[in-house]
PDBQT receptor file of N, H, CA, C and O in Angstrom, charges set to zero:
ATOM      1  N   MET A   1    -149.024-116.386  99.290  1.00  0.00    +0.000 N 
ATOM      2  CA  MET A   1    -148.676-115.241 100.102  1.00  0.00    +0.000 C 
ATOM      3  C   MET A   1    -149.289-115.438 101.491  1.00  0.00    +0.000 C 
ATOM      4  O   MET A   1    -150.443-115.846 101.618  1.00  0.00    +0.000 OA
ATOM      5  N   ASN A   2    -148.513-115.147 102.510  1.00  0.00    +0.000 N 
ATOM      6  H   ASN A   2    -147.575-114.815 102.406  1.00  0.00    +0.000 HD
ATOM      7  CA  ASN A   2    -148.999-115.218 103.886  1.00  0.00    +0.000 C 
ATOM      8  C   ASN A   2    -149.707-113.899 104.193  1.00  0.00    +0.000 C 
ATOM      9  O   ASN A   2    -149.059-112.863 104.348  1.00  0.00    +0.000 OA
ATOM     10  N   GLU A   3    -151.020-113.939 104.279  1.00  0.00    +0.000 N 
ATOM     11  H   GLU A   3    -151.547-114.780 104.153  1.00  0.00    +0.000 HD
ATOM     12  CA  GLU A   3    -151.830-112.726 104.475  1.00  0.00    +0.000 C 
ATOM     13  C   GLU A   3    -151.502-112.002 105.780  1.00  0.00    +0.000 C 
ATOM     14  O   GLU A   3    -151.498-110.772 105.824  1.00  0.00    +0.000 OA
ATOM     15  N   ASP A   4    -151.230-112.755 106.834  1.00  0.00    +0.000 N 
ATOM     16  H   ASP A   4    -151.233-113.754 106.799  1.00  0.00    +0.000 HD
ATOM     17  CA  ASP A   4    -150.909-112.123 108.116  1.00  0.00    +0.000 C 
ATOM     18  C   ASP A   4    -149.598-111.354 108.044  1.00  0.00    +0.000 C 
ATOM     19  O   ASP A   4    -149.509-110.225 108.527  1.00  0.00    +0.000 OA
ATOM     20  N   VAL A   5    -148.586-111.959 107.444  1.00  0.00    +0.000 N 
ATOM     21  H   VAL A   5    -148.659-112.876 107.052  1.00  0.00    +0.000 HD
ATOM     22  CA  VAL A   5    -147.288-111.296 107.293  1.00  0.00    +0.000 C 
ATOM     23  C   VAL A   5    -147.432-110.066 106.400  1.00  0.00    +0.000 C 
ATOM     24  O   VAL A   5    -146.904-108.998 106.710  1.00  0.00    +0.000 OA
ATOM     25  N   PHE A   6    -148.149-110.225 105.293  1.00  0.00    +0.000 N 
ATOM     26  H   PHE A   6    -148.577-111.093 105.041  1.00  0.00    +0.000 HD
ATOM     27  CA  PHE A   6    -148.379-109.128 104.355  1.00  0.00    +0.000 C 
ATOM     28  C   PHE A   6    -149.088-107.970 105.038  1.00  0.00    +0.000 C 
ATOM     29  O   PHE A   6    -148.663-106.821 104.925  1.00  0.00    +0.000 OA
ATOM     30  N   ASN A   7    -150.169-108.274 105.747  1.00  0.00    +0.000 N 
ATOM     31  H   ASN A   7    -150.514-109.208 105.839  1.00  0.00    +0.000 HD
ATOM     32  CA  ASN A   7    -150.950-107.240 106.423  1.00  0.00    +0.000 C 
ATOM     33  C   ASN A   7    -150.123-106.496 107.456  1.00  0.00    +0.000 C 
ATOM     34  O   ASN A   7    -150.177-105.268 107.521  1.00  0.00    +0.000 OA
ATOM     35  N   MET A   8    -149.364-107.216 108.257  1.00  0.00    +0.000 N 
ATOM     36  H   MET A   8    -149.321-108.214 108.204  1.00  0.00    +0.000 HD
ATOM     37  CA  MET A   8    -148.530-106.582 109.280  1.00  0.00    +0.000 C 
ATOM     38  C   MET A   8    -147.437-105.728 108.646  1.00  0.00    +0.000 C 
ATOM     39  O   MET A   8    -147.110-104.660 109.164  1.00  0.00    +0.000 OA
ATOM     40  N   SER A   9    -146.880-106.180 107.550  1.00  0.00    +0.000 N 
ATOM     41  H   SER A   9    -147.146-107.047 107.129  1.00  0.00    +0.000 HD
ATOM     42  CA  SER A   9    -145.832-105.428 106.865  1.00  0.00    +0.000 C 
ATOM     43  C   SER A   9    -146.380-104.117 106.302  1.00  0.00    +0.000 C 
ATOM     44  O   SER A   9    -145.740-103.071 106.408  1.00  0.00    +0.000 OA
ATOM     45  N   VAL A  10    -147.563-104.185 105.706  1.00  0.00    +0.000 N 
ATOM     46  H   VAL A  10    -148.082-105.035 105.620  1.00  0.00    +0.000 HD
ATOM     47  CA  VAL A  10    -148.195-102.972 105.179  1.00  0.00    +0.000 C 
ATOM     48  C   VAL A  10    -148.508-102.009 106.316  1.00  0.00    +0.000 C 
ATOM     49  O   VAL A  10    -148.250-100.811 106.195  1.00  0.00    +0.000 OA
ATOM     50  N   ARG A  11    -149.051-102.503 107.403  1.00  0.00    +0.000 N 
ATOM     51  H   ARG A  11    -149.261-103.476 107.501  1.00  0.00    +0.000 HD
ATOM     52  CA  ARG A  11    -149.374-101.651 108.552  1.00  0.00    +0.000 C 
ATOM     53  C   ARG A  11    -148.120-100.996 109.135  1.00  0.00    +0.000 C 
ATOM     54  O   ARG A  11    -148.140 -99.817 109.488  1.00  0.00    +0.000 OA
ATOM     55  N   LYS A  12    -147.037-101.757 109.233  1.00  0.00    +0.000 N 
ATOM     56  H   LYS A  12    -147.022-102.715 108.946  1.00  0.00    +0.000 HD
ATOM     57  CA  LYS A  12    -145.783-101.223 109.758  1.00  0.00    +0.000 C 
ATOM     58  C   LYS A  12    -145.259-100.110 108.851  1.00  0.00    +0.000 C 
ATOM     59  O   LYS A  12    -144.818 -99.069 109.337  1.00  0.00    +0.000 OA
ATOM     60  N   PHE A  13    -145.306-100.324 107.550  1.00  0.00    +0.000 N 
ATOM     61  H   PHE A  13    -145.664-101.170 107.155  1.00  0.00    +0.000 HD
ATOM     62  CA  PHE A  13    -144.872 -99.309 106.600  1.00  0.00    +0.000 C 
ATOM     63  C   PHE A  13    -145.731 -98.051 106.716  1.00  0.00    +0.000 C 
ATOM     64  O   PHE A  13    -145.204 -96.940 106.765  1.00  0.00    +0.000 OA
ATOM     65  N   LEU A  14    -147.049 -98.224 106.758  1.00  0.00    +0.000 N 
ATOM     66  H   LEU A  14    -147.477 -99.127 106.718  1.00  0.00    +0.000 HD
ATOM     67  CA  LEU A  14    -147.948 -97.069 106.848  1.00  0.00    +0.000 C 
ATOM     68  C   LEU A  14    -147.767 -96.305 108.154  1.00  0.00    +0.000 C 
ATOM     69  O   LEU A  14    -147.879 -95.079 108.166  1.00  0.00    +0.000 OA
ATOM     70  N   LYS A  15    -147.493 -96.993 109.238  1.00  0.00    +0.000 N 
ATOM     71  H   LYS A  15    -147.402 -97.989 109.228  1.00  0.00    +0.000 HD
ATOM     72  CA  LYS A  15    -147.234 -96.316 110.507  1.00  0.00    +0.000 C 
ATOM     73  C   LYS A  15    -145.976 -95.464 110.396  1.00  0.00    +0.000 C 
ATOM     74  O   LYS A  15    -145.959 -94.318 110.846  1.00  0.00    +0.000 OA
ATOM     75  N   LYS A  16    -144.928 -96.018 109.802  1.00  0.00    +0.000 N 
ATOM     76  H   LYS A  16    -144.943 -96.949 109.437  1.00  0.00    +0.000 HD
ATOM     77  CA  LYS A  16    -143.686 -95.276 109.602  1.00  0.00    +0.000 C 
ATOM     78  C   LYS A  16    -143.922 -94.054 108.724  1.00  0.00    +0.000 C 
ATOM     79  O   LYS A  16    -143.422 -92.968 109.018  1.00  0.00    +0.000 OA
ATOM     80  N   VAL A  17    -144.686 -94.228 107.645  1.00  0.00    +0.000 N 
ATOM     81  H   VAL A  17    -145.092 -95.110 107.406  1.00  0.00    +0.000 HD
ATOM     82  CA  VAL A  17    -145.008 -93.112 106.756  1.00  0.00    +0.000 C 
ATOM     83  C   VAL A  17    -145.794 -92.040 107.510  1.00  0.00    +0.000 C 
ATOM     84  O   VAL A  17    -145.499 -90.851 107.394  1.00  0.00    +0.000 OA
ATOM     85  N   GLY A  18    -146.782 -92.459 108.272  1.00  0.00    +0.000 N 
ATOM     86  H   GLY A  18    -147.022 -93.425 108.366  1.00  0.00    +0.000 HD
ATOM     87  CA  GLY A  18    -147.624 -91.501 108.988  1.00  0.00    +0.000 C 
ATOM     88  C   GLY A  18    -146.856 -90.698 110.017  1.00  0.00    +0.000 C 
ATOM     89  O   GLY A  18    -146.978 -89.474 110.071  1.00  0.00    +0.000 OA
ATOM     90  N   VAL A  19    -146.069 -91.374 110.831  1.00  0.00    +0.000 N 
ATOM     91  H   VAL A  19    -145.969 -92.368 110.787  1.00  0.00    +0.000 HD
ATOM     92  CA  VAL A  19    -145.311 -90.696 111.892  1.00  0.00    +0.000 C 
ATOM     93  C   VAL A  19    -144.273 -89.764 111.288  1.00  0.00    +0.000 C 
ATOM     94  O   VAL A  19    -144.146 -88.617 111.716  1.00  0.00    +0.000 OA
ATOM     95  N   THR A  20    -143.533 -90.243 110.304  1.00  0.00    +0.000 N 
ATOM     96  H   THR A  20    -143.637 -91.175 109.956  1.00  0.00    +0.000 HD
ATOM     97  CA  THR A  20    -142.502 -89.421 109.671  1.00  0.00    +0.000 C 
ATOM     98  C   THR A  20    -143.116 -88.236 108.947  1.00  0.00    +0.000 C 
ATOM     99  O   THR A  20    -142.620 -87.116 109.063  1.00  0.00    +0.000 OA
ATOM    100  N   SER A  21    -144.189 -88.468 108.201  1.00  0.00    +0.000 N 
ATOM    101  H   SER A  21    -144.592 -89.378 108.107  1.00  0.00    +0.000 HD
ATOM    102  CA  SER A  21    -144.851 -87.394 107.463  1.00  0.00    +0.000 C 
ATOM    103  C   SER A  21    -145.370 -86.316 108.395  1.00  0.00    +0.000 C 
ATOM    104  O   SER A  21    -145.183 -85.129 108.129  1.00  0.00    +0.000 OA
ATOM    105  N   GLN A  22    -146.016 -86.705 109.478  1.00  0.00    +0.000 N 
ATOM    106  H   GLN A  22    -146.168 -87.670 109.694  1.00  0.00    +0.000 HD
ATOM    107  CA  GLN A  22    -146.559 -85.723 110.409  1.00  0.00    +0.000 C 
ATOM    108  C   GLN A  22    -145.446 -84.872 110.998  1.00  0.00    +0.000 C 
ATOM    109  O   GLN A  22    -145.574 -83.650 111.080  1.00  0.00    +0.000 OA
ATOM    110  N   ARG A  23    -144.369 -85.500 111.404  1.00  0.00    +0.000 N 
ATOM    111  H   ARG A  23    -144.265 -86.492 111.338  1.00  0.00    +0.000 HD
ATOM    112  CA  ARG A  23    -143.238 -84.775 111.993  1.00  0.00    +0.000 C 
ATOM    113  C   ARG A  23    -142.654 -83.766 111.000  1.00  0.00    +0.000 C 
ATOM    114  O   ARG A  23    -142.410 -82.613 111.355  1.00  0.00    +0.000 OA
ATOM    115  N   GLU A  24    -142.434 -84.193 109.778  1.00  0.00    +0.000 N 
ATOM    116  H   GLU A  24    -142.632 -85.130 109.490  1.00  0.00    +0.000 HD
ATOM    117  CA  GLU A  24    -141.840 -83.331 108.758  1.00  0.00    +0.000 C 
ATOM    118  C   GLU A  24    -142.770 -82.186 108.358  1.00  0.00    +0.000 C 
ATOM    119  O   GLU A  24    -142.329 -81.047 108.202  1.00  0.00    +0.000 OA
ATOM    120  N   ILE A  25    -144.057 -82.492 108.195  1.00  0.00    +0.000 N 
ATOM    121  H   ILE A  25    -144.415 -83.417 108.322  1.00  0.00    +0.000 HD
ATOM    122  CA  ILE A  25    -145.029 -81.459 107.836  1.00  0.00    +0.000 C 
ATOM    123  C   ILE A  25    -145.139 -80.421 108.944  1.00  0.00    +0.000 C 
ATOM    124  O   ILE A  25    -145.109 -79.222 108.669  1.00  0.00    +0.000 OA
ATOM    125  N   GLU A  26    -145.263 -80.858 110.179  1.00  0.00    +0.000 N 
ATOM    126  H   GLU A  26    -145.287 -81.832 110.403  1.00  0.00    +0.000 HD
ATOM    127  CA  GLU A  26    -145.386 -79.924 111.296  1.00  0.00    +0.000 C 
ATOM    128  C   GLU A  26    -144.179 -79.000 111.376  1.00  0.00    +0.000 C 
ATOM    129  O   GLU A  26    -144.337 -77.792 111.559  1.00  0.00    +0.000 OA
ATOM    130  N   ALA A  27    -142.986 -79.546 111.244  1.00  0.00    +0.000 N 
ATOM    131  H   ALA A  27    -142.858 -80.526 111.096  1.00  0.00    +0.000 HD
ATOM    132  CA  ALA A  27    -141.775 -78.726 111.330  1.00  0.00    +0.000 C 
ATOM    133  C   ALA A  27    -141.721 -77.718 110.183  1.00  0.00    +0.000 C 
ATOM    134  O   ALA A  27    -141.409 -76.547 110.402  1.00  0.00    +0.000 OA
ATOM    135  N   ALA A  28    -142.020 -78.160 108.975  1.00  0.00    +0.000 N 
ATOM    136  H   ALA A  28    -142.274 -79.111 108.797  1.00  0.00    +0.000 HD
ATOM    137  CA  ALA A  28    -141.951 -77.268 107.812  1.00  0.00    +0.000 C 
ATOM    138  C   ALA A  28    -143.008 -76.173 107.871  1.00  0.00    +0.000 C 
ATOM    139  O   ALA A  28    -142.718 -75.017 107.563  1.00  0.00    +0.000 OA
ATOM    140  N   ILE A  29    -144.219 -76.521 108.261  1.00  0.00    +0.000 N 
ATOM    141  H   ILE A  29    -144.454 -77.461 108.511  1.00  0.00    +0.000 HD
ATOM    142  CA  ILE A  29    -145.302 -75.524 108.337  1.00  0.00    +0.000 C 
ATOM    143  C   ILE A  29    -145.004 -74.512 109.432  1.00  0.00    +0.000 C 
ATOM    144  O   ILE A  29    -145.173 -73.311 109.220  1.00  0.00    +0.000 OA
ATOM    145  N   ARG A  30    -144.565 -74.970 110.596  1.00  0.00    +0.000 N 
ATOM    146  H   ARG A  30    -144.427 -75.946 110.768  1.00  0.00    +0.000 HD
ATOM    147  CA  ARG A  30    -144.229 -74.034 111.679  1.00  0.00    +0.000 C 
ATOM    148  C   ARG A  30    -143.145 -73.057 111.240  1.00  0.00    +0.000 C 
ATOM    149  O   ARG A  30    -143.252 -71.856 111.488  1.00  0.00    +0.000 OA
ATOM    150  N   LYS A  31    -142.109 -73.565 110.592  1.00  0.00    +0.000 N 
ATOM    151  H   LYS A  31    -142.023 -74.541 110.390  1.00  0.00    +0.000 HD
ATOM    152  CA  LYS A  31    -141.017 -72.719 110.123  1.00  0.00    +0.000 C 
ATOM    153  C   LYS A  31    -141.518 -71.707 109.090  1.00  0.00    +0.000 C 
ATOM    154  O   LYS A  31    -141.154 -70.532 109.149  1.00  0.00    +0.000 OA
ATOM    155  N   ALA A  32    -142.338 -72.147 108.157  1.00  0.00    +0.000 N 
ATOM    156  H   ALA A  32    -142.634 -73.101 108.109  1.00  0.00    +0.000 HD
ATOM    157  CA  ALA A  32    -142.859 -71.251 107.119  1.00  0.00    +0.000 C 
ATOM    158  C   ALA A  32    -143.767 -70.175 107.707  1.00  0.00    +0.000 C 
ATOM    159  O   ALA A  32    -143.739 -69.029 107.258  1.00  0.00    +0.000 OA
ATOM    160  N   VAL A  33    -144.566 -70.531 108.700  1.00  0.00    +0.000 N 
ATOM    161  H   VAL A  33    -144.589 -71.461 109.065  1.00  0.00    +0.000 HD
ATOM    162  CA  VAL A  33    -145.426 -69.546 109.362  1.00  0.00    +0.000 C 
ATOM    163  C   VAL A  33    -144.570 -68.549 110.141  1.00  0.00    +0.000 C 
ATOM    164  O   VAL A  33    -144.816 -67.344 110.086  1.00  0.00    +0.000 OA
ATOM    165  N   GLU A  34    -143.576 -69.043 110.861  1.00  0.00    +0.000 N 
ATOM    166  H   GLU A  34    -143.377 -70.022 110.906  1.00  0.00    +0.000 HD
ATOM    167  CA  GLU A  34    -142.708 -68.166 111.654  1.00  0.00    +0.000 C 
ATOM    168  C   GLU A  34    -141.930 -67.173 110.796  1.00  0.00    +0.000 C 
ATOM    169  O   GLU A  34    -141.770 -66.016 111.187  1.00  0.00    +0.000 OA
ATOM    170  N   ASN A  35    -141.445 -67.605 109.633  1.00  0.00    +0.000 N 
ATOM    171  H   ASN A  35    -141.575 -68.544 109.315  1.00  0.00    +0.000 HD
ATOM    172  CA  ASN A  35    -140.663 -66.683 108.805  1.00  0.00    +0.000 C 
ATOM    173  C   ASN A  35    -141.531 -65.880 107.842  1.00  0.00    +0.000 C 
ATOM    174  O   ASN A  35    -141.012 -65.092 107.050  1.00  0.00    +0.000 OA
ATOM    175  N   GLY A  36    -142.838 -66.071 107.903  1.00  0.00    +0.000 N 
ATOM    176  H   GLY A  36    -143.259 -66.711 108.546  1.00  0.00    +0.000 HD
ATOM    177  CA  GLY A  36    -143.766 -65.264 107.122  1.00  0.00    +0.000 C 
ATOM    178  C   GLY A  36    -143.988 -65.720 105.690  1.00  0.00    +0.000 C 
ATOM    179  O   GLY A  36    -144.695 -65.045 104.941  1.00  0.00    +0.000 OA
ATOM    180  N   SER A  37    -143.411 -66.836 105.287  1.00  0.00    +0.000 N 
ATOM    181  H   SER A  37    -142.836 -67.384 105.895  1.00  0.00    +0.000 HD
ATOM    182  CA  SER A  37    -143.589 -67.290 103.913  1.00  0.00    +0.000 C 
ATOM    183  C   SER A  37    -144.899 -68.058 103.700  1.00  0.00    +0.000 C 
ATOM    184  O   SER A  37    -145.273 -68.341 102.562  1.00  0.00    +0.000 OA
ATOM    185  N   LEU A  38    -145.588 -68.390 104.782  1.00  0.00    +0.000 N 
ATOM    186  H   LEU A  38    -145.283 -68.159 105.707  1.00  0.00    +0.000 HD
ATOM    187  CA  LEU A  38    -146.884 -69.058 104.695  1.00  0.00    +0.000 C 
ATOM    188  C   LEU A  38    -147.868 -68.309 105.567  1.00  0.00    +0.000 C 
ATOM    189  O   LEU A  38    -147.677 -68.187 106.777  1.00  0.00    +0.000 OA
ATOM    190  N   THR A  39    -148.924 -67.806 104.943  1.00  0.00    +0.000 N 
ATOM    191  H   THR A  39    -149.079 -67.905 103.960  1.00  0.00    +0.000 HD
ATOM    192  CA  THR A  39    -149.912 -67.031 105.697  1.00  0.00    +0.000 C 
ATOM    193  C   THR A  39    -151.307 -67.631 105.617  1.00  0.00    +0.000 C 
ATOM    194  O   THR A  39    -152.230 -67.119 106.251  1.00  0.00    +0.000 OA
ATOM    195  N   GLY A  40    -151.478 -68.683 104.867  1.00  0.00    +0.000 N 
ATOM    196  H   GLY A  40    -150.728 -69.098 104.352  1.00  0.00    +0.000 HD
ATOM    197  CA  GLY A  40    -152.794 -69.315 104.738  1.00  0.00    +0.000 C 
ATOM    198  C   GLY A  40    -152.630 -70.813 104.640  1.00  0.00    +0.000 C 
ATOM    199  O   GLY A  40    -151.627 -71.372 105.084  1.00  0.00    +0.000 OA
ATOM    200  N   PRO A  41    -153.618 -71.456 104.057  1.00  0.00    +0.000 N 
ATOM    201  CA  PRO A  41    -153.532 -72.907 103.909  1.00  0.00    +0.000 C 
ATOM    202  C   PRO A  41    -152.385 -73.296 102.986  1.00  0.00    +0.000 C 
ATOM    203  O   PRO A  41    -151.979 -72.515 102.126  1.00  0.00    +0.000 OA
ATOM    204  N   ALA A  42    -151.871 -74.491 103.168  1.00  0.00    +0.000 N 
ATOM    205  H   ALA A  42    -152.201 -75.125 103.867  1.00  0.00    +0.000 HD
ATOM    206  CA  ALA A  42    -150.783 -75.008 102.335  1.00  0.00    +0.000 C 
ATOM    207  C   ALA A  42    -151.289 -76.198 101.541  1.00  0.00    +0.000 C 
ATOM    208  O   ALA A  42    -151.840 -77.143 102.105  1.00  0.00    +0.000 OA
ATOM    209  N   GLU A  43    -151.102 -76.149 100.235  1.00  0.00    +0.000 N 
ATOM    210  H   GLU A  43    -150.654 -75.382  99.776  1.00  0.00    +0.000 HD
ATOM    211  CA  GLU A  43    -151.438 -77.292  99.396  1.00  0.00    +0.000 C 
ATOM    212  C   GLU A  43    -150.371 -78.369  99.624  1.00  0.00    +0.000 C 
ATOM    213  O   GLU A  43    -149.185 -78.063  99.749  1.00  0.00    +0.000 OA
ATOM    214  N   ALA A  44    -150.797 -79.602  99.673  1.00  0.00    +0.000 N 
ATOM    215  H   ALA A  44    -151.761 -79.850  99.571  1.00  0.00    +0.000 HD
ATOM    216  CA  ALA A  44    -149.881 -80.709  99.925  1.00  0.00    +0.000 C 
ATOM    217  C   ALA A  44    -150.121 -81.817  98.907  1.00  0.00    +0.000 C 
ATOM    218  O   ALA A  44    -151.227 -81.991  98.395  1.00  0.00    +0.000 OA
ATOM    219  N   LYS A  45    -149.055 -82.558  98.631  1.00  0.00    +0.000 N 
ATOM    220  H   LYS A  45    -148.157 -82.416  99.047  1.00  0.00    +0.000 HD
ATOM    221  CA  LYS A  45    -149.166 -83.681  97.700  1.00  0.00    +0.000 C 
ATOM    222  C   LYS A  45    -148.230 -84.791  98.170  1.00  0.00    +0.000 C 
ATOM    223  O   LYS A  45    -147.099 -84.534  98.582  1.00  0.00    +0.000 OA
ATOM    224  N   VAL A  46    -148.718 -86.021  98.101  1.00  0.00    +0.000 N 
ATOM    225  H   VAL A  46    -149.637 -86.230  97.767  1.00  0.00    +0.000 HD
ATOM    226  CA  VAL A  46    -147.909 -87.198  98.391  1.00  0.00    +0.000 C 
ATOM    227  C   VAL A  46    -147.986 -88.114  97.178  1.00  0.00    +0.000 C 
ATOM    228  O   VAL A  46    -149.063 -88.349  96.630  1.00  0.00    +0.000 OA
ATOM    229  N   VAL A  47    -146.844 -88.621  96.769  1.00  0.00    +0.000 N 
ATOM    230  H   VAL A  47    -145.969 -88.430  97.214  1.00  0.00    +0.000 HD
ATOM    231  CA  VAL A  47    -146.817 -89.614  95.697  1.00  0.00    +0.000 C 
ATOM    232  C   VAL A  47    -146.432 -90.941  96.329  1.00  0.00    +0.000 C 
ATOM    233  O   VAL A  47    -145.332 -91.103  96.858  1.00  0.00    +0.000 OA
ATOM    234  N   LEU A  48    -147.352 -91.878  96.265  1.00  0.00    +0.000 N 
ATOM    235  H   LEU A  48    -148.246 -91.747  95.836  1.00  0.00    +0.000 HD
ATOM    236  CA  LEU A  48    -147.134 -93.227  96.801  1.00  0.00    +0.000 C 
ATOM    237  C   LEU A  48    -146.728 -94.124  95.643  1.00  0.00    +0.000 C 
ATOM    238  O   LEU A  48    -147.437 -94.245  94.644  1.00  0.00    +0.000 OA
ATOM    239  N   SER A  49    -145.576 -94.743  95.803  1.00  0.00    +0.000 N 
ATOM    240  H   SER A  49    -145.000 -94.645  96.615  1.00  0.00    +0.000 HD
ATOM    241  CA  SER A  49    -145.041 -95.546  94.709  1.00  0.00    +0.000 C 
ATOM    242  C   SER A  49    -144.567 -96.902  95.221  1.00  0.00    +0.000 C 
ATOM    243  O   SER A  49    -143.827 -96.991  96.201  1.00  0.00    +0.000 OA
ATOM    244  N   VAL A  50    -145.002 -97.939  94.547  1.00  0.00    +0.000 N 
ATOM    245  H   VAL A  50    -145.603 -97.867  93.751  1.00  0.00    +0.000 HD
ATOM    246  CA  VAL A  50    -144.501 -99.293  94.782  1.00  0.00    +0.000 C 
ATOM    247  C   VAL A  50    -144.133 -99.826  93.392  1.00  0.00    +0.000 C 
ATOM    248  O   VAL A  50    -144.933-100.510  92.753  1.00  0.00    +0.000 OA
ATOM    249  N   PRO A  51    -142.934 -99.512  92.935  1.00  0.00    +0.000 N 
ATOM    250  CA  PRO A  51    -142.548 -99.869  91.567  1.00  0.00    +0.000 C 
ATOM    251  C   PRO A  51    -142.712-101.351  91.228  1.00  0.00    +0.000 C 
ATOM    252  O   PRO A  51    -143.133-101.683  90.120  1.00  0.00    +0.000 OA
ATOM    253  N   ALA A  52    -142.392-102.230  92.149  1.00  0.00    +0.000 N 
ATOM    254  H   ALA A  52    -142.050-101.960  93.049  1.00  0.00    +0.000 HD
ATOM    255  CA  ALA A  52    -142.481-103.667  91.882  1.00  0.00    +0.000 C 
ATOM    256  C   ALA A  52    -143.911-104.117  91.597  1.00  0.00    +0.000 C 
ATOM    257  O   ALA A  52    -144.126-105.138  90.944  1.00  0.00    +0.000 OA
ATOM    258  N   ALA A  53    -144.903-103.343  92.095  1.00  0.00    +0.000 N 
ATOM    259  H   ALA A  53    -144.729-102.514  92.625  1.00  0.00    +0.000 HD
ATOM    260  CA  ALA A  53    -146.309-103.689  91.881  1.00  0.00    +0.000 C 
ATOM    261  C   ALA A  53    -146.947-102.805  90.816  1.00  0.00    +0.000 C 
ATOM    262  O   ALA A  53    -148.141-102.930  90.546  1.00  0.00    +0.000 OA
ATOM    263  N   GLY A  54    -146.165-101.912  90.207  1.00  0.00    +0.000 N 
ATOM    264  H   GLY A  54    -145.195-101.810  90.426  1.00  0.00    +0.000 HD
ATOM    265  CA  GLY A  54    -146.705-101.015  89.188  1.00  0.00    +0.000 C 
ATOM    266  C   GLY A  54    -147.646 -99.971  89.750  1.00  0.00    +0.000 C 
ATOM    267  O   GLY A  54    -148.552 -99.512  89.055  1.00  0.00    +0.000 OA
ATOM    268  N   LEU A  55    -147.440 -99.589  91.008  1.00  0.00    +0.000 N 
ATOM    269  H   LEU A  55    -146.703 -99.962  91.572  1.00  0.00    +0.000 HD
ATOM    270  CA  LEU A  55    -148.329 -98.628  91.666  1.00  0.00    +0.000 C 
ATOM    271  C   LEU A  55    -147.689 -97.255  91.741  1.00  0.00    +0.000 C 
ATOM    272  O   LEU A  55    -146.545 -97.113  92.174  1.00  0.00    +0.000 OA
ATOM    273  N   GLU A  56    -148.436 -96.246  91.317  1.00  0.00    +0.000 N 
ATOM    274  H   GLU A  56    -149.365 -96.362  90.966  1.00  0.00    +0.000 HD
ATOM    275  CA  GLU A  56    -148.064 -94.859  91.572  1.00  0.00    +0.000 C 
ATOM    276  C   GLU A  56    -149.360 -94.067  91.698  1.00  0.00    +0.000 C 
ATOM    277  O   GLU A  56    -150.115 -93.929  90.735  1.00  0.00    +0.000 OA
ATOM    278  N   VAL A  57    -149.604 -93.552  92.892  1.00  0.00    +0.000 N 
ATOM    279  H   VAL A  57    -148.990 -93.663  93.674  1.00  0.00    +0.000 HD
ATOM    280  CA  VAL A  57    -150.825 -92.818  93.215  1.00  0.00    +0.000 C 
ATOM    281  C   VAL A  57    -150.437 -91.480  93.806  1.00  0.00    +0.000 C 
ATOM    282  O   VAL A  57    -149.564 -91.405  94.671  1.00  0.00    +0.000 OA
ATOM    283  N   THR A  58    -151.090 -90.414  93.339  1.00  0.00    +0.000 N 
ATOM    284  H   THR A  58    -151.799 -90.475  92.637  1.00  0.00    +0.000 HD
ATOM    285  CA  THR A  58    -150.860 -89.091  93.895  1.00  0.00    +0.000 C 
ATOM    286  C   THR A  58    -152.050 -88.727  94.768  1.00  0.00    +0.000 C 
ATOM    287  O   THR A  58    -153.202 -88.864  94.357  1.00  0.00    +0.000 OA
ATOM    288  N   ILE A  59    -151.762 -88.265  95.964  1.00  0.00    +0.000 N 
ATOM    289  H   ILE A  59    -150.826 -88.153  96.298  1.00  0.00    +0.000 HD
ATOM    290  CA  ILE A  59    -152.796 -87.865  96.918  1.00  0.00    +0.000 C 
ATOM    291  C   ILE A  59    -152.603 -86.379  97.193  1.00  0.00    +0.000 C 
ATOM    292  O   ILE A  59    -151.547 -85.963  97.668  1.00  0.00    +0.000 OA
ATOM    293  N   ASP A  60    -153.626 -85.581  96.894  1.00  0.00    +0.000 N 
ATOM    294  H   ASP A  60    -154.484 -85.920  96.507  1.00  0.00    +0.000 HD
ATOM    295  CA  ASP A  60    -153.582 -84.131  97.094  1.00  0.00    +0.000 C 
ATOM    296  C   ASP A  60    -154.445 -83.746  98.279  1.00  0.00    +0.000 C 
ATOM    297  O   ASP A  60    -155.432 -84.411  98.590  1.00  0.00    +0.000 OA
ATOM    298  N   GLY A  61    -154.055 -82.652  98.941  1.00  0.00    +0.000 N 
ATOM    299  H   GLY A  61    -153.253 -82.112  98.688  1.00  0.00    +0.000 HD
ATOM    300  CA  GLY A  61    -154.853 -82.162 100.061  1.00  0.00    +0.000 C 
ATOM    301  C   GLY A  61    -154.427 -80.766 100.448  1.00  0.00    +0.000 C 
ATOM    302  O   GLY A  61    -153.536 -80.179  99.835  1.00  0.00    +0.000 OA
ATOM    303  N   THR A  62    -155.065 -80.247 101.460  1.00  0.00    +0.000 N 
ATOM    304  H   THR A  62    -155.789 -80.724 101.959  1.00  0.00    +0.000 HD
ATOM    305  CA  THR A  62    -154.793 -78.922 101.970  1.00  0.00    +0.000 C 
ATOM    306  C   THR A  62    -154.553 -79.010 103.466  1.00  0.00    +0.000 C 
ATOM    307  O   THR A  62    -155.273 -79.705 104.183  1.00  0.00    +0.000 OA
ATOM    308  N   ILE A  63    -153.530 -78.296 103.931  1.00  0.00    +0.000 N 
ATOM    309  H   ILE A  63    -152.946 -77.732 103.348  1.00  0.00    +0.000 HD
ATOM    310  CA  ILE A  63    -153.231 -78.245 105.349  1.00  0.00    +0.000 C 
ATOM    311  C   ILE A  63    -153.607 -76.854 105.854  1.00  0.00    +0.000 C 
ATOM    312  O   ILE A  63    -153.040 -75.852 105.418  1.00  0.00    +0.000 OA
ATOM    313  N   GLU A  64    -154.548 -76.801 106.758  1.00  0.00    +0.000 N 
ATOM    314  H   GLU A  64    -155.009 -77.615 107.113  1.00  0.00    +0.000 HD
ATOM    315  CA  GLU A  64    -155.037 -75.539 107.314  1.00  0.00    +0.000 C 
ATOM    316  C   GLU A  64    -154.202 -75.173 108.551  1.00  0.00    +0.000 C 
ATOM    317  O   GLU A  64    -153.734 -76.048 109.280  1.00  0.00    +0.000 OA
ATOM    318  N   THR A  65    -154.029 -73.884 108.767  1.00  0.00    +0.000 N 
ATOM    319  H   THR A  65    -154.408 -73.173 108.175  1.00  0.00    +0.000 HD
ATOM    320  CA  THR A  65    -153.302 -73.426 109.953  1.00  0.00    +0.000 C 
ATOM    321  C   THR A  65    -154.198 -72.572 110.860  1.00  0.00    +0.000 C 
ATOM    322  O   THR A  65    -153.792 -72.214 111.966  1.00  0.00    +0.000 OA
ATOM    323  N   GLU A  66    -155.360 -72.257 110.421  1.00  0.00    +0.000 N 
ATOM    324  H   GLU A  66    -155.691 -72.548 109.523  1.00  0.00    +0.000 HD
ATOM    325  CA  GLU A  66    -156.305 -71.458 111.222  1.00  0.00    +0.000 C 
ATOM    326  C   GLU A  66    -157.635 -72.165 111.276  1.00  0.00    +0.000 C 
ATOM    327  O   GLU A  66    -158.574 -71.668 111.898  1.00  0.00    +0.000 OA
TER     328      GLU A  66
């Protein structure tokens, strides 16, 4: 395995995930706050899956608005 190619590919994927996730979360939270369906912190969950490597990890967290 070419470590440089592998590392760059992982970084590129994570950058795409980060940028897309932030955009989607911000839009959804703003909309929920504006329409009154969210008044406090929002529980969040991401499932990271790489089926070919047998990986499935769940990451839980909280998104604060105040």
